[in-house]
N, CA, C, O and CB atoms as a CASP TS submission, in Angstrom:
PFRMAT TS
TARGET T0000
AUTHOR 0000-0000-0000
METHOD Language model
MODEL 1
PARENT N/A
ATOM      1  N   MET     1       4.748  59.425  27.327  1.00  0.00           N
ATOM      2  CA  MET     1       4.186  59.667  25.593  1.00  0.00           C
ATOM      3  C   MET     1       4.356  61.069  25.574  1.00  0.00           C
ATOM      4  O   MET     1       5.021  61.672  26.417  1.00  0.00           O
ATOM      5  CB  MET     1       2.362  59.225  25.102  1.00  0.00           C
ATOM      6  N   GLU     2       3.690  61.669  24.504  1.00  0.00           N
ATOM      7  CA  GLU     2       2.876  62.124  23.752  1.00  0.00           C
ATOM      8  C   GLU     2       2.109  62.148  22.155  1.00  0.00           C
ATOM      9  O   GLU     2       2.340  61.988  20.956  1.00  0.00           O
ATOM     10  CB  GLU     2       3.241  62.792  23.996  1.00  0.00           C
ATOM     11  N   ILE     3       1.275  62.403  22.923  1.00  0.00           N
ATOM     12  CA  ILE     3      -0.387  61.874  22.150  1.00  0.00           C
ATOM     13  C   ILE     3      -0.517  63.849  21.095  1.00  0.00           C
ATOM     14  O   ILE     3      -0.546  65.043  21.393  1.00  0.00           O
ATOM     15  CB  ILE     3      -2.476  61.470  24.234  1.00  0.00           C
ATOM     16  N   ARG     4      -0.550  62.961  19.836  1.00  0.00           N
ATOM     17  CA  ARG     4      -1.248  64.455  19.344  1.00  0.00           C
ATOM     18  C   ARG     4      -2.634  63.268  19.572  1.00  0.00           C
ATOM     19  O   ARG     4      -2.678  62.074  19.867  1.00  0.00           O
ATOM     20  CB  ARG     4      -0.753  65.455  17.252  1.00  0.00           C
ATOM     21  N   ILE     5      -3.833  64.490  19.211  1.00  0.00           N
ATOM     22  CA  ILE     5      -4.293  64.338  18.195  1.00  0.00           C
ATOM     23  C   ILE     5      -5.110  65.457  17.459  1.00  0.00           C
ATOM     24  O   ILE     5      -4.879  66.657  17.613  1.00  0.00           O
ATOM     25  CB  ILE     5      -4.842  63.360  18.390  1.00  0.00           C
ATOM     26  N   GLY     6      -6.235  64.869  16.520  1.00  0.00           N
ATOM     27  CA  GLY     6      -6.693  65.765  15.370  1.00  0.00           C
ATOM     28  C   GLY     6      -8.124  64.872  15.150  1.00  0.00           C
ATOM     29  O   GLY     6      -8.247  63.703  14.785  1.00  0.00           O
ATOM     30  N   ILE     7      -9.813  66.514  15.746  1.00  0.00           N
ATOM     31  CA  ILE     7     -10.283  65.933  15.991  1.00  0.00           C
ATOM     32  C   ILE     7     -10.825  67.560  14.289  1.00  0.00           C
ATOM     33  O   ILE     7     -10.416  68.652  13.896  1.00  0.00           O
ATOM     34  CB  ILE     7     -10.601  65.267  17.680  1.00  0.00           C
ATOM     35  N   GLN     8     -11.713  66.730  14.026  1.00  0.00           N
ATOM     36  CA  GLN     8     -12.554  67.089  12.885  1.00  0.00           C
ATOM     37  C   GLN     8     -12.808  68.054  12.674  1.00  0.00           C
ATOM     38  O   GLN     8     -13.256  68.545  13.710  1.00  0.00           O
ATOM     39  CB  GLN     8     -13.492  66.705  12.771  1.00  0.00           C
ATOM     40  N   HIS     9     -12.818  69.042  11.559  1.00  0.00           N
ATOM     41  CA  HIS     9     -13.232  70.412  11.565  1.00  0.00           C
ATOM     42  C   HIS     9     -12.861  71.589  12.425  1.00  0.00           C
ATOM     43  O   HIS     9     -13.362  72.714  12.417  1.00  0.00           O
ATOM     44  CB  HIS     9     -14.350  70.344  11.684  1.00  0.00           C
ATOM     45  N   SER    10     -11.614  70.981  13.376  1.00  0.00           N
ATOM     46  CA  SER    10     -10.491  71.852  14.084  1.00  0.00           C
ATOM     47  C   SER    10      -9.314  71.758  14.029  1.00  0.00           C
ATOM     48  O   SER    10      -8.602  70.788  14.289  1.00  0.00           O
ATOM     49  CB  SER    10     -10.501  71.876  15.174  1.00  0.00           C
ATOM     50  N   PRO    11      -8.847  73.550  13.421  1.00  0.00           N
ATOM     51  CA  PRO    11      -7.736  73.778  12.827  1.00  0.00           C
ATOM     52  C   PRO    11      -6.472  73.766  13.838  1.00  0.00           C
ATOM     53  O   PRO    11      -5.396  74.151  13.379  1.00  0.00           O
ATOM     54  CB  PRO    11      -7.918  75.008  12.119  1.00  0.00           C
ATOM     55  N   ARG    12      -6.530  73.396  15.025  1.00  0.00           N
ATOM     56  CA  ARG    12      -6.372  72.697  16.309  1.00  0.00           C
ATOM     57  C   ARG    12      -6.088  71.670  16.875  1.00  0.00           C
ATOM     58  O   ARG    12      -7.131  71.164  17.289  1.00  0.00           O
ATOM     59  CB  ARG    12      -6.974  72.694  16.711  1.00  0.00           C
ATOM     60  N   GLU    13      -4.580  70.631  17.308  1.00  0.00           N
ATOM     61  CA  GLU    13      -5.198  69.504  17.755  1.00  0.00           C
ATOM     62  C   GLU    13      -4.158  69.423  19.424  1.00  0.00           C
ATOM     63  O   GLU    13      -3.169  70.012  19.861  1.00  0.00           O
ATOM     64  CB  GLU    13      -5.035  68.035  16.395  1.00  0.00           C
ATOM     65  N   ILE    14      -5.157  68.270  19.950  1.00  0.00           N
ATOM     66  CA  ILE    14      -4.958  67.941  20.790  1.00  0.00           C
ATOM     67  C   ILE    14      -3.233  67.897  21.186  1.00  0.00           C
ATOM     68  O   ILE    14      -2.592  67.737  20.147  1.00  0.00           O
ATOM     69  CB  ILE    14      -5.724  66.979  20.728  1.00  0.00           C
ATOM     70  N   VAL    15      -2.543  67.975  22.133  1.00  0.00           N
ATOM     71  CA  VAL    15      -1.577  67.394  22.091  1.00  0.00           C
ATOM     72  C   VAL    15      -1.237  67.305  24.834  1.00  0.00           C
ATOM     73  O   VAL    15      -1.478  68.100  25.742  1.00  0.00           O
ATOM     74  CB  VAL    15      -0.282  68.666  20.520  1.00  0.00           C
ATOM     75  N   ILE    16      -0.777  66.220  24.777  1.00  0.00           N
ATOM     76  CA  ILE    16      -0.999  66.014  25.936  1.00  0.00           C
ATOM     77  C   ILE    16      -0.404  64.703  26.491  1.00  0.00           C
ATOM     78  O   ILE    16      -0.539  63.554  26.073  1.00  0.00           O
ATOM     79  CB  ILE    16      -2.265  66.131  26.052  1.00  0.00           C
ATOM     80  N   GLU    17       0.548  65.356  27.937  1.00  0.00           N
ATOM     81  CA  GLU    17       1.609  63.868  27.910  1.00  0.00           C
ATOM     82  C   GLU    17       1.361  63.286  28.579  1.00  0.00           C
ATOM     83  O   GLU    17       1.097  63.838  29.648  1.00  0.00           O
ATOM     84  CB  GLU    17       2.936  63.748  28.107  1.00  0.00           C
ATOM     85  N   SER    18       1.226  61.621  28.532  1.00  0.00           N
ATOM     86  CA  SER    18       0.254  61.446  28.930  1.00  0.00           C
ATOM     87  C   SER    18       2.135  60.028  29.818  1.00  0.00           C
ATOM     88  O   SER    18       3.260  60.016  29.319  1.00  0.00           O
ATOM     89  CB  SER    18      -1.553  61.174  27.680  1.00  0.00           C
ATOM     90  N   GLU    19       1.754  59.306  30.880  1.00  0.00           N
ATOM     91  CA  GLU    19       2.572  58.071  31.460  1.00  0.00           C
ATOM     92  C   GLU    19       1.533  56.324  30.547  1.00  0.00           C
ATOM     93  O   GLU    19       2.236  55.444  30.050  1.00  0.00           O
ATOM     94  CB  GLU    19       2.350  58.230  33.863  1.00  0.00           C
ATOM     95  N   GLU    20       0.642  56.246  30.532  1.00  0.00           N
ATOM     96  CA  GLU    20      -0.564  55.745  29.984  1.00  0.00           C
ATOM     97  C   GLU    20       0.172  54.119  29.051  1.00  0.00           C
ATOM     98  O   GLU    20       1.391  53.977  29.150  1.00  0.00           O
ATOM     99  CB  GLU    20      -1.401  57.231  28.819  1.00  0.00           C
ATOM    100  N   LYS    21      -0.565  53.119  28.291  1.00  0.00           N
ATOM    101  CA  LYS    21       0.863  52.250  27.987  1.00  0.00           C
ATOM    102  C   LYS    21      -0.141  52.333  26.584  1.00  0.00           C
ATOM    103  O   LYS    21      -1.358  52.151  26.578  1.00  0.00           O
ATOM    104  CB  LYS    21       1.490  50.366  29.013  1.00  0.00           C
ATOM    105  N   THR    22       0.480  52.567  25.738  1.00  0.00           N
ATOM    106  CA  THR    22       1.275  52.760  24.090  1.00  0.00           C
ATOM    107  C   THR    22      -0.284  51.606  23.804  1.00  0.00           C
ATOM    108  O   THR    22      -1.407  52.047  24.048  1.00  0.00           O
ATOM    109  CB  THR    22       3.709  51.864  23.666  1.00  0.00           C
ATOM    110  N   ASP    23      -0.078  50.174  23.282  1.00  0.00           N
ATOM    111  CA  ASP    23      -0.751  49.153  23.947  1.00  0.00           C
ATOM    112  C   ASP    23      -2.255  49.663  24.217  1.00  0.00           C
ATOM    113  O   ASP    23      -3.049  49.582  23.280  1.00  0.00           O
ATOM    114  CB  ASP    23       0.038  48.774  25.274  1.00  0.00           C
ATOM    115  N   GLU    24      -2.586  50.068  25.175  1.00  0.00           N
ATOM    116  CA  GLU    24      -4.065  50.335  26.173  1.00  0.00           C
ATOM    117  C   GLU    24      -4.521  51.909  25.660  1.00  0.00           C
ATOM    118  O   GLU    24      -5.360  52.620  26.214  1.00  0.00           O
ATOM    119  CB  GLU    24      -3.662  50.344  28.303  1.00  0.00           C
ATOM    120  N   LEU    25      -3.877  52.173  24.677  1.00  0.00           N
ATOM    121  CA  LEU    25      -4.193  53.936  24.540  1.00  0.00           C
ATOM    122  C   LEU    25      -4.668  53.474  23.115  1.00  0.00           C
ATOM    123  O   LEU    25      -5.404  54.327  22.618  1.00  0.00           O
ATOM    124  CB  LEU    25      -2.616  55.411  24.659  1.00  0.00           C
ATOM    125  N   LEU    26      -4.511  52.618  22.484  1.00  0.00           N
ATOM    126  CA  LEU    26      -4.003  52.011  21.009  1.00  0.00           C
ATOM    127  C   LEU    26      -5.884  51.653  20.600  1.00  0.00           C
ATOM    128  O   LEU    26      -6.593  52.042  19.671  1.00  0.00           O
ATOM    129  CB  LEU    26      -2.535  50.121  21.164  1.00  0.00           C
ATOM    130  N   GLU    27      -6.250  50.457  22.185  1.00  0.00           N
ATOM    131  CA  GLU    27      -6.808  49.857  21.857  1.00  0.00           C
ATOM    132  C   GLU    27      -8.487  50.951  22.354  1.00  0.00           C
ATOM    133  O   GLU    27      -9.473  51.131  21.640  1.00  0.00           O
ATOM    134  CB  GLU    27      -6.253  48.442  22.345  1.00  0.00           C
ATOM    135  N   ARG    28      -8.306  51.338  23.398  1.00  0.00           N
ATOM    136  CA  ARG    28      -9.400  52.299  23.704  1.00  0.00           C
ATOM    137  C   ARG    28      -9.969  54.066  22.819  1.00  0.00           C
ATOM    138  O   ARG    28     -10.924  54.718  23.240  1.00  0.00           O
ATOM    139  CB  ARG    28      -8.902  52.555  25.165  1.00  0.00           C
ATOM    140  N   LEU    29      -9.081  54.504  21.568  1.00  0.00           N
ATOM    141  CA  LEU    29      -8.394  54.956  20.241  1.00  0.00           C
ATOM    142  C   LEU    29      -9.390  54.288  19.623  1.00  0.00           C
ATOM    143  O   LEU    29     -10.515  54.745  19.421  1.00  0.00           O
ATOM    144  CB  LEU    29      -6.787  54.557  19.826  1.00  0.00           C
ATOM    145  N   GLY    30      -9.043  53.329  19.351  1.00  0.00           N
ATOM    146  CA  GLY    30      -9.635  52.292  17.652  1.00  0.00           C
ATOM    147  C   GLY    30     -10.986  52.142  18.915  1.00  0.00           C
ATOM    148  O   GLY    30     -10.837  53.203  19.521  1.00  0.00           O
ATOM    149  N   ALA    31     -11.888  51.587  19.434  1.00  0.00           N
ATOM    150  CA  ALA    31     -13.059  51.376  20.193  1.00  0.00           C
ATOM    151  C   ALA    31     -14.384  52.882  19.613  1.00  0.00           C
ATOM    152  O   ALA    31     -15.502  52.954  19.102  1.00  0.00           O
ATOM    153  CB  ALA    31     -12.413  51.424  22.129  1.00  0.00           C
ATOM    154  N   ALA    32     -13.415  53.724  20.072  1.00  0.00           N
ATOM    155  CA  ALA    32     -14.318  55.206  19.683  1.00  0.00           C
ATOM    156  C   ALA    32     -13.914  54.898  19.028  1.00  0.00           C
ATOM    157  O   ALA    32     -13.432  53.845  19.446  1.00  0.00           O
ATOM    158  CB  ALA    32     -14.414  56.651  20.003  1.00  0.00           C
ATOM    159  N   VAL    33     -13.608  55.036  17.879  1.00  0.00           N
ATOM    160  CA  VAL    33     -13.148  55.679  16.211  1.00  0.00           C
ATOM    161  C   VAL    33     -14.415  54.014  16.268  1.00  0.00           C
ATOM    162  O   VAL    33     -15.484  54.569  16.523  1.00  0.00           O
ATOM    163  CB  VAL    33     -10.605  55.728  15.205  1.00  0.00           C
ATOM    164  N   ALA    34     -14.633  52.956  16.197  1.00  0.00           N
ATOM    165  CA  ALA    34     -15.744  52.158  15.587  1.00  0.00           C
ATOM    166  C   ALA    34     -17.229  51.736  16.134  1.00  0.00           C
ATOM    167  O   ALA    34     -18.202  51.039  15.844  1.00  0.00           O
ATOM    168  CB  ALA    34     -15.169  51.051  15.363  1.00  0.00           C
ATOM    169  N   ASP    35     -16.765  52.579  17.058  1.00  0.00           N
ATOM    170  CA  ASP    35     -18.610  53.011  17.838  1.00  0.00           C
ATOM    171  C   ASP    35     -18.954  53.565  18.359  1.00  0.00           C
ATOM    172  O   ASP    35     -19.693  53.274  19.299  1.00  0.00           O
ATOM    173  CB  ASP    35     -19.352  52.554  18.508  1.00  0.00           C
ATOM    174  N   GLY    36     -18.294  55.665  17.744  1.00  0.00           N
ATOM    175  CA  GLY    36     -18.148  56.912  18.163  1.00  0.00           C
ATOM    176  C   GLY    36     -18.052  57.395  19.715  1.00  0.00           C
ATOM    177  O   GLY    36     -18.218  58.520  20.188  1.00  0.00           O
ATOM    178  N   SER    37     -17.704  56.065  20.396  1.00  0.00           N
ATOM    179  CA  SER    37     -17.911  56.934  22.036  1.00  0.00           C
ATOM    180  C   SER    37     -17.417  58.307  22.504  1.00  0.00           C
ATOM    181  O   SER    37     -17.394  59.323  21.810  1.00  0.00           O
ATOM    182  CB  SER    37     -17.221  56.157  23.130  1.00  0.00           C
ATOM    183  N   PRO    38     -16.986  58.181  23.904  1.00  0.00           N
ATOM    184  CA  PRO    38     -15.994  59.296  23.519  1.00  0.00           C
ATOM    185  C   PRO    38     -15.613  58.713  24.770  1.00  0.00           C
ATOM    186  O   PRO    38     -16.284  58.123  25.617  1.00  0.00           O
ATOM    187  CB  PRO    38     -16.319  61.053  23.208  1.00  0.00           C
ATOM    188  N   VAL    39     -13.242  59.273  24.651  1.00  0.00           N
ATOM    189  CA  VAL    39     -11.960  58.052  25.034  1.00  0.00           C
ATOM    190  C   VAL    39     -11.931  59.577  26.253  1.00  0.00           C
ATOM    191  O   VAL    39     -12.294  60.735  26.048  1.00  0.00           O
ATOM    192  CB  VAL    39     -10.038  57.438  23.431  1.00  0.00           C
ATOM    193  N   THR    40     -11.444  59.042  27.286  1.00  0.00           N
ATOM    194  CA  THR    40     -10.721  60.315  28.037  1.00  0.00           C
ATOM    195  C   THR    40      -9.870  59.934  28.109  1.00  0.00           C
ATOM    196  O   THR    40      -9.668  58.742  28.343  1.00  0.00           O
ATOM    197  CB  THR    40     -10.990  60.902  29.218  1.00  0.00           C
ATOM    198  N   LEU    41      -8.633  61.168  27.861  1.00  0.00           N
ATOM    199  CA  LEU    41      -7.561  60.970  28.226  1.00  0.00           C
ATOM    200  C   LEU    41      -6.969  61.594  30.061  1.00  0.00           C
ATOM    201  O   LEU    41      -7.666  62.208  30.869  1.00  0.00           O
ATOM    202  CB  LEU    41      -6.927  61.541  26.982  1.00  0.00           C
ATOM    203  N   VAL    42      -5.443  61.135  30.236  1.00  0.00           N
ATOM    204  CA  VAL    42      -5.619  62.041  31.422  1.00  0.00           C
ATOM    205  C   VAL    42      -3.772  62.404  31.094  1.00  0.00           C
ATOM    206  O   VAL    42      -3.063  61.928  30.206  1.00  0.00           O
ATOM    207  CB  VAL    42      -6.294  61.116  33.285  1.00  0.00           C
ATOM    208  N   ASP    43      -3.518  63.103  31.852  1.00  0.00           N
ATOM    209  CA  ASP    43      -2.287  63.508  30.961  1.00  0.00           C
ATOM    210  C   ASP    43      -1.238  63.617  32.245  1.00  0.00           C
ATOM    211  O   ASP    43      -1.868  63.410  33.283  1.00  0.00           O
ATOM    212  CB  ASP    43      -2.514  65.144  29.931  1.00  0.00           C
ATOM    213  N   ASP    44       0.177  63.880  32.497  1.00  0.00           N
ATOM    214  CA  ASP    44       0.686  64.184  33.660  1.00  0.00           C
ATOM    215  C   ASP    44       0.961  64.416  34.793  1.00  0.00           C
ATOM    216  O   ASP    44       1.715  63.940  35.642  1.00  0.00           O
ATOM    217  CB  ASP    44       0.782  64.380  33.688  1.00  0.00           C
ATOM    218  N   LYS    45      -0.209  65.741  34.676  1.00  0.00           N
ATOM    219  CA  LYS    45       0.024  66.139  35.811  1.00  0.00           C
ATOM    220  C   LYS    45      -1.735  66.217  36.207  1.00  0.00           C
ATOM    221  O   LYS    45      -2.156  67.158  36.880  1.00  0.00           O
ATOM    222  CB  LYS    45       1.066  67.541  35.822  1.00  0.00           C
ATOM    223  N   GLY    46      -2.533  65.276  35.776  1.00  0.00           N
ATOM    224  CA  GLY    46      -3.639  65.310  36.093  1.00  0.00           C
ATOM    225  C   GLY    46      -4.940  65.495  35.814  1.00  0.00           C
ATOM    226  O   GLY    46      -5.849  65.138  36.563  1.00  0.00           O
ATOM    227  N   ARG    47      -5.074  65.995  34.852  1.00  0.00           N
ATOM    228  CA  ARG    47      -5.723  66.898  34.375  1.00  0.00           C
ATOM    229  C   ARG    47      -6.877  66.058  33.427  1.00  0.00           C
ATOM    230  O   ARG    47      -6.392  64.957  33.687  1.00  0.00           O
ATOM    231  CB  ARG    47      -4.735  67.902  33.692  1.00  0.00           C
ATOM    232  N   THR    48      -8.072  65.708  32.494  1.00  0.00           N
ATOM    233  CA  THR    48      -8.818  65.352  32.360  1.00  0.00           C
ATOM    234  C   THR    48      -8.434  65.773  30.728  1.00  0.00           C
ATOM    235  O   THR    48      -7.679  66.715  30.490  1.00  0.00           O
ATOM    236  CB  THR    48      -9.820  65.662  33.270  1.00  0.00           C
ATOM    237  N   VAL    49      -9.132  64.850  29.522  1.00  0.00           N
ATOM    238  CA  VAL    49      -9.356  65.234  28.750  1.00  0.00           C
ATOM    239  C   VAL    49     -10.407  64.398  27.624  1.00  0.00           C
ATOM    240  O   VAL    49     -10.195  63.263  27.199  1.00  0.00           O
ATOM    241  CB  VAL    49      -8.287  65.579  28.576  1.00  0.00           C
ATOM    242  N   LEU    50     -10.981  64.824  27.450  1.00  0.00           N
ATOM    243  CA  LEU    50     -12.871  64.310  26.941  1.00  0.00           C
ATOM    244  C   LEU    50     -12.566  64.306  25.613  1.00  0.00           C
ATOM    245  O   LEU    50     -12.852  65.286  24.925  1.00  0.00           O
ATOM    246  CB  LEU    50     -14.507  65.572  27.273  1.00  0.00           C
ATOM    247  N   VAL    51     -12.002  63.305  25.128  1.00  0.00           N
ATOM    248  CA  VAL    51     -12.314  63.854  23.243  1.00  0.00           C
ATOM    249  C   VAL    51     -13.390  62.449  22.642  1.00  0.00           C
ATOM    250  O   VAL    51     -13.635  61.254  22.811  1.00  0.00           O
ATOM    251  CB  VAL    51     -10.172  63.853  21.897  1.00  0.00           C
ATOM    252  N   PRO    52     -13.808  63.838  21.729  1.00  0.00           N
ATOM    253  CA  PRO    52     -15.619  62.607  21.152  1.00  0.00           C
ATOM    254  C   PRO    52     -14.581  61.995  19.860  1.00  0.00           C
ATOM    255  O   PRO    52     -13.849  62.473  18.994  1.00  0.00           O
ATOM    256  CB  PRO    52     -17.929  63.952  20.132  1.00  0.00           C
ATOM    257  N   GLY    53     -15.116  60.352  20.430  1.00  0.00           N
ATOM    258  CA  GLY    53     -14.700  59.355  18.937  1.00  0.00           C
ATOM    259  C   GLY    53     -14.884  59.425  18.631  1.00  0.00           C
ATOM    260  O   GLY    53     -14.214  58.882  17.752  1.00  0.00           O
ATOM    261  N   ALA    54     -16.510  60.308  17.773  1.00  0.00           N
ATOM    262  CA  ALA    54     -17.229  59.770  16.676  1.00  0.00           C
ATOM    263  C   ALA    54     -16.145  61.502  15.522  1.00  0.00           C
ATOM    264  O   ALA    54     -16.467  61.812  14.376  1.00  0.00           O
ATOM    265  CB  ALA    54     -19.693  59.704  17.061  1.00  0.00           C
ATOM    266  N   LYS    55     -15.207  62.082  16.184  1.00  0.00           N
ATOM    267  CA  LYS    55     -14.970  63.111  15.480  1.00  0.00           C
ATOM    268  C   LYS    55     -13.920  62.940  15.593  1.00  0.00           C
ATOM    269  O   LYS    55     -13.277  63.961  15.349  1.00  0.00           O
ATOM    270  CB  LYS    55     -15.401  64.233  15.672  1.00  0.00           C
ATOM    271  N   LEU    56     -13.188  61.899  15.930  1.00  0.00           N
ATOM    272  CA  LEU    56     -11.729  61.766  15.640  1.00  0.00           C
ATOM    273  C   LEU    56     -11.436  61.332  14.148  1.00  0.00           C
ATOM    274  O   LEU    56     -12.069  60.536  13.454  1.00  0.00           O
ATOM    275  CB  LEU    56     -11.102  60.707  16.627  1.00  0.00           C
ATOM    276  N   ALA    57      -9.843  62.371  13.718  1.00  0.00           N
ATOM    277  CA  ALA    57      -9.357  63.182  12.483  1.00  0.00           C
ATOM    278  C   ALA    57      -8.381  62.254  12.152  1.00  0.00           C
ATOM    279  O   ALA    57      -8.000  61.824  11.063  1.00  0.00           O
ATOM    280  CB  ALA    57      -8.784  64.755  12.685  1.00  0.00           C
ATOM    281  N   PHE    58      -7.954  61.962  13.610  1.00  0.00           N
ATOM    282  CA  PHE    58      -6.963  61.232  13.716  1.00  0.00           C
ATOM    283  C   PHE    58      -5.644  61.111  15.118  1.00  0.00           C
ATOM    284  O   PHE    58      -5.675  62.025  15.942  1.00  0.00           O
ATOM    285  CB  PHE    58      -6.525  61.611  12.527  1.00  0.00           C
ATOM    286  N   ALA    59      -4.667  60.098  15.287  1.00  0.00           N
ATOM    287  CA  ALA    59      -4.302  60.480  16.865  1.00  0.00           C
ATOM    288  C   ALA    59      -2.190  59.273  16.239  1.00  0.00           C
ATOM    289  O   ALA    59      -1.811  58.206  15.758  1.00  0.00           O
ATOM    290  CB  ALA    59      -6.206  59.274  18.827  1.00  0.00           C
ATOM    291  N   GLU    60      -1.587  60.787  16.867  1.00  0.00           N
ATOM    292  CA  GLU    60      -0.313  60.132  16.548  1.00  0.00           C
ATOM    293  C   GLU    60       0.157  60.074  17.783  1.00  0.00           C
ATOM    294  O   GLU    60      -0.246  60.942  18.558  1.00  0.00           O
ATOM    295  CB  GLU    60       0.640  60.795  15.562  1.00  0.00           C
ATOM    296  N   ILE    61       1.161  59.005  18.304  1.00  0.00           N
ATOM    297  CA  ILE    61       1.323  58.606  19.640  1.00  0.00           C
ATOM    298  C   ILE    61       3.351  58.206  19.216  1.00  0.00           C
ATOM    299  O   ILE    61       3.895  57.391  18.469  1.00  0.00           O
ATOM    300  CB  ILE    61      -0.092  56.978  20.194  1.00  0.00           C
ATOM    301  N   SER    62       4.052  59.651  20.487  1.00  0.00           N
ATOM    302  CA  SER    62       5.168  59.068  19.856  1.00  0.00           C
ATOM    303  C   SER    62       6.074  58.970  21.725  1.00  0.00           C
ATOM    304  O   SER    62       6.383  59.651  22.702  1.00  0.00           O
ATOM    305  CB  SER    62       5.985  60.338  18.244  1.00  0.00           C
ATOM    306  N   THR    63       6.109  57.724  21.211  1.00  0.00           N
ATOM    307  CA  THR    63       7.108  56.979  22.419  1.00  0.00           C
ATOM    308  C   THR    63       8.572  57.435  22.812  1.00  0.00           C
ATOM    309  O   THR    63       9.177  57.609  23.870  1.00  0.00           O
ATOM    310  CB  THR    63       7.375  55.508  21.992  1.00  0.00           C
ATOM    311  N   GLU    64       8.969  57.589  20.925  1.00  0.00           N
ATOM    312  CA  GLU    64      10.815  59.034  21.330  1.00  0.00           C
ATOM    313  C   GLU    64      10.683  59.223  22.262  1.00  0.00           C
ATOM    314  O   GLU    64       9.619  59.610  22.745  1.00  0.00           O
ATOM    315  CB  GLU    64      11.195  60.785  20.743  1.00  0.00           C
ATOM    316  N   GLU    65      11.947  58.975  23.005  1.00  0.00           N
ATOM    317  CA  GLU    65      12.272  59.989  24.050  1.00  0.00           C
ATOM    318  C   GLU    65      13.523  61.773  23.091  1.00  0.00           C
ATOM    319  O   GLU    65      14.439  61.818  22.269  1.00  0.00           O
ATOM    320  CB  GLU    65      13.432  58.658  25.563  1.00  0.00           C
ATOM    321  N   PRO    66      12.980  62.496  23.650  1.00  0.00           N
ATOM    322  CA  PRO    66      14.342  64.116  23.390  1.00  0.00           C
ATOM    323  C   PRO    66      15.486  62.881  23.228  1.00  0.00           C
ATOM    324  O   PRO    66      15.925  61.740  23.371  1.00  0.00           O
ATOM    325  CB  PRO    66      14.838  65.747  25.392  1.00  0.00           C
ATOM    326  N   ARG    67      15.513  64.178  22.816  1.00  0.00           N
ATOM    327  CA  ARG    67      17.595  64.953  22.648  1.00  0.00           C
ATOM    328  C   ARG    67      17.792  65.157  23.963  1.00  0.00           C
ATOM    329  O   ARG    67      17.348  66.017  24.724  1.00  0.00           O
ATOM    330  CB  ARG    67      18.057  66.897  21.682  1.00  0.00           C
ATOM    331  N   ARG    68      18.417  64.375  24.103  1.00  0.00           N
ATOM    332  CA  ARG    68      19.252  64.952  25.878  1.00  0.00           C
ATOM    333  C   ARG    68      20.494  66.134  24.669  1.00  0.00           C
ATOM    334  O   ARG    68      20.948  65.904  23.548  1.00  0.00           O
ATOM    335  CB  ARG    68      20.683  62.767  27.383  1.00  0.00           C
ATOM    336  N   VAL    69      20.657  67.359  25.608  1.00  0.00           N
ATOM    337  CA  VAL    69      21.936  68.055  25.213  1.00  0.00           C
ATOM    338  C   VAL    69      22.801  68.293  26.144  1.00  0.00           C
ATOM    339  O   VAL    69      22.449  68.710  27.247  1.00  0.00           O
ATOM    340  CB  VAL    69      21.763  69.215  24.659  1.00  0.00           C
ATOM    341  N   GLY    70      24.273  68.017  25.770  1.00  0.00           N
ATOM    342  CA  GLY    70      25.610  67.890  26.519  1.00  0.00           C
ATOM    343  C   GLY    70      26.359  66.710  25.668  1.00  0.00           C
ATOM    344  O   GLY    70      26.306  66.372  24.485  1.00  0.00           O
ATOM    345  N   PHE    71      27.264  66.119  27.104  1.00  0.00           N
ATOM    346  CA  PHE    71      28.527  66.274  26.812  1.00  0.00           C
ATOM    347  C   PHE    71      28.915  65.523  27.934  1.00  0.00           C
ATOM    348  O   PHE    71      29.150  66.044  29.024  1.00  0.00           O
ATOM    349  CB  PHE    71      29.062  67.660  26.629  1.00  0.00           C
ATOM    350  N   LEU    72      29.034  63.599  27.577  1.00  0.00           N
ATOM    351  CA  LEU    72      29.304  64.092  27.908  1.00  0.00           C
ATOM    352  C   LEU    72      30.209  63.247  28.359  1.00  0.00           C
ATOM    353  O   LEU    72      30.112  62.416  27.456  1.00  0.00           O
ATOM    354  CB  LEU    72      28.675  64.726  28.245  1.00  0.00           C
ATOM    355  N   GLY    73      31.412  62.612  29.413  1.00  0.00           N
ATOM    356  CA  GLY    73      32.217  62.897  30.103  1.00  0.00           C
ATOM    357  C   GLY    73      33.128  61.293  30.931  1.00  0.00           C
ATOM    358  O   GLY    73      34.053  61.451  31.728  1.00  0.00           O
TER
END
């Protein structure tokens, strides 16, 4: 799934691809916003991103699969 996160007062978004479960991720992000704690995310390649919960502006989670190009035969 693709995760887009906006940080307050920052013009750029954080975009990562991850295999985390959507429900667990939403729960962790909600808790981070509520108490201001940081959230650690790990992408498909094993890179770790630390997001400050107190500065989180938005989070967009896309579980939609990309369109496939080609012909069915």
